[in-house]
N, C-alpha and C positions, 0 to 999 in steps of 0.2 A: 954801565954807568947806570945808577938806578934812577929811574925817572920819578921827577918830584910830584907828587899827589898833588890834587888840586883842593881847595877848601872844601868845594862840594864833595869830593872822594872822601876826605878826612873825616866830614860829617858824618855822611852815610855809614862809614863803616864804625865809627863810635857809636852812634844811636844803634845800630843791628846789634853792635855786641851788648849793649845795655838790654835790649828786649832778648836778646838770645840767652842772657843770663835768668831774667824774669818768667820768660815764656817756654825754655826749653829749647826752642828753636828760633833762629832770626827770620826777616822778611827773604823771599826769594828774588826781590828787586828794589831798589831804593834810587828815587828821583828828587836831585835837590837842588833848589832854586834860591840863587841868594841876589840881593842888590842892597841899598846902603838901608832900606828901612826894614827890609822882611826878610825873613829865610822861610822858606817850606820844604817839608821832607814827606813826599808821597812813598808809601809802603804797599806792596803788594805779597800776597801769600803769607799774613801773619795770622795764624788761629791756630791756638794750641788746642791739642786732644782734647782736653776736657772741655773747653770752649766749643769746639766743635760740636762734640754731643750735644750740649747744651742749645746751639742753634737750630740743630736736626730737631728738639724737641720744642721749637719755637720760644726758648726763653732767653731770648735777646734783651730783655732788660736787665736780668740778672748779670748779662756779661758786659755790657755797656756800664753798668753801677761798678763791677768790679774794676772796669779798665779807668774810669774816672778817677776810683779812690787810688789805684796805682800811680796814675800820672800827678795826683798830688804827693805822694811820695818822692816820685822821680823827678817832678819840678825842678827843684835847686839844682840836683845833679845833672842834669841834662843841659841847664844853662851853663853850669860852670864848665862842662865838658867842652861843650862848643866854643868857650872861651880858649880853653887849654889847645884844642886840636886846631882851630881856623881863627882865633884872635877875635871871635866876636863875642860884640858886649849886647846879649840879647837881656831886655828887660823883662818881658813878659813871654809866656808860653801857653798856647794853646793846644786842644786835639780832638780829634774826633775819628768815628770808625764808621765802616761800611761793612757789615759783619757777613752780609750775603755773599759780598763781591771779595771779601776776605783782605780788605784795603784800610787805609787809615793816611790821615793827612797830620802833622804836627807844623803849627805856625810860630816863628819866633818874632817880636816884634824889639826892634832896635830903635834907633832915634827917628824921630818923626821927620821926613823930609818929604812936602807936597809936591815937589818937582820929579818924585820917580814915579814911573810907571802910568805916563799921563797918555790917553788918547790922541790918534790921529784923526778922530772925527768927532768933533764938536756935539754934531745934533745925534749921534749913535749914543754918545754918553750921556746926553740928557733925556731921551729916550729909554735907555737902561735904568736910571734913575728913577725914572717914575714909576716903571713896571717893579724895582724893588721897593719903593714907596707903598704902591699897591698890595704888594705881597705882604709886606709887614701891618699894614693896615687893617687886611683880612685876618692876620694872626693876634695882632694886640692894638697897633695904633701906629700913625705913620712918623716916623723917626724924626728926632730934631735935626739929625743930618745924617746925609749919606756920603761917603767917600769912596771912590773905587781907584783901584792901581791894578794896571797890567804889569806884571811880575815875570812873565815870559810869553810867548804867544799862545801857551795852552793854560797857562794860570792867570786867573782873574779874581782879586782879594777886592771883597767888600766891609768896609767898616761902617757899623751905624751906631751912631749916638743917641741917648735920651728914648731909648726903645720899651722901659717898663712901664706898665700899667700899673694903678694903686695895688691891686690885689698881690699882684707879684713881688710887690716892694713889701707886703704884709707878712707874706709866706718867708722872704728872705730873713727879714728881719726874726721870725719867729724858728728859724734853722732848718727851712725846707729847702735848701738850695739843691741839693742832688736831685730831688723828687720834682721839683721844677724844671730842671735841666731834662731829666728825662721824659717830661710831658712836653716840652717845647720843641725838641728835637723833632719829633714825627708830624706835630702841628706846621712847623714851618718848613719842613719837607714837602709837604701836602701844598702849602700856600705858595711855597716859589714852584710848584709843578702848575699851579694853575692861572700864572701870567706868562706873558710872552716874550720870555728873555731870549730864548733860542732864535726865535723870529727876528729879534732886534740885532742879534748879536752876527746872524746869518751862518752859527754854528751850533753843531750838537754839543749839548753837556752832557760828558760821560758819568761824571761823579760831582756830589756836592757835600761840603764839608762844614760843619756850624760848631761856636762853641761861643762862651759868653762870659766875660767879666762882670756878675752881678753887681759888685761893690760901686764899679766905675760906671755902670748902668751904660756898657758897650758890649756890641756883638758882633764878630767875625763871621765872614763867609768866604769860602773859598770855593770856587766853580775850576773845576778840571776840565778841560775842552779836548775834542776830539781834532785830531790834526787837520789844518783845512783841507777842503776837497774831498773828506770822507763824509 
C-alpha cells in the first residue's frame, strides 16, 4: 500500500519542482511548516551555476534582484500550486534568500488568526518585541504594531505594520520598490544584529529572512533558530 503524502511533503515536492524548472536544479533539502495562518518553506542548496559565479564575484545584489523578479512572475503559480496539492488558501507570498549559505525562505500568508503561535512566556514575548522595536527604530522608525508567531519550535515569524518613513513612501511612489528592497535588506539585517534577540530567546538564530509588502506598509521577518541545547 502506498503511504499517503503529508501536505508538507506535497508542498515541498511541488515547490522543489518549480525551482528545478527555473534554476536547472532543485534544493538539496526542504523544511515546510504549516499552521492555520502561515506556511513557511525553508530551502537549502539552492544556487544555480551562473548564480554561484556571480556570488564568487561579490555580485550578490544582481542575484537578489533577479530572484525578486523571478518571484514576481512565479507568485501566482506557487499560490495556485499550494491550493492544488495541499488545499491551502494562500493570500500573500513573500520570499528572501541567504546566498552565502545557499538557503531561502518562502512565507505564505493565509487567514489571520491571532490565536496561532502564542508564546508560553509573556515577559519574554514583551522583551522580544521591545528589541524588535529598537531594531526597527535604528533602521527607520518604531513600527505602529509588532506581532509575533511561533510557527514551530525553530521558526519564529514577526509581522511589523506601519514601518515606512516618508522618503521610502516617495521612492515607492516613484517606482523604486526594488531598489528600496535591495537597500533595506542589508540595513535591517545589520540592525537586527545590534539588538539582543538571542539573549532574550536564550537561543541561537541561525538564519534571518525579510520581505515586505510596501503597498500595505507591512514587513515580515522569519527567524530560523538552532535546536534547543545547541
